[in-house]
Residue, then its C-alpha position, 0 to 999 in steps of 0.5 A: m555374528p557378522p563377519p569382522v570388517a577389514p580395517n581397510s574397508n572401515d577406512a574407505v567408509v570413513k573416507q566416503i563419509q568425510a568426502a560426503w561431509d565436505e561436499a555438503q559443507m561446500q554446498l551449504q557455503v554456496l547456498r549461503e552465498q546465494v542467500d546473501h546475494l539475494t538478500h542484497m538484491a532484495q534490499a537494493k530493490v526495496s531501496s530503489n522502490m522507496l526512492e521512486r516513491d519519494m521521487d513521485r511524491a516530489y513530482r506530485d508536490l511540484g505539480e500541485a505547487v505549479w498548478a496552484e500558481v497557474s490557477k492564481g494567474r501568477l504563473q504562465l505555462g508555455n505553449n508546449l504545456t497547453t494540453v497539460r493545462k487543459a487536461l488539468e482544468v478538465v480534471t479540476q472541473k470534474i473534481q469540483a462537480q463531484n465534490a458538489s454532488i457529494n455535498d448535495l448527498l450529505a445535505e440530503g442525508a442530513e435532511i432525511a435524518k432530521r425528518l426521521q428524528e422529528k417523526m420519532t419524537a412526534a411518535s413518542k410524544s403521541v404514545a402516552p405512558p401507561p397509567k401507574r397501578r397501585 
């Protein structure tokens, strides 16, 4: 049987446990505050990213609208935007050339598919079904 523990040592152990508990609660509170802070930071970052995306979309829409007016001759850009206009013209020409190339490839693919279909139809007609047995 273990020797009886003096009441003073029980009080000391209880006080140590209580102190450790209080310390753990304080640390937990600090962690909660840090998590809350990081949550707010993350929400602010997401909000900022969404606003930047909206701004990019608005600039893109503005640019497309202005370029449409310039292309139609209804709007003249200032001399300081000459390089931008030339760059847009080059890109527009490249896009048109690429679209034409894609259209040519699609037409070629359709022609190949048509010829293949015609060959398959001709081949199936040339093969007569076997005679029926009685």
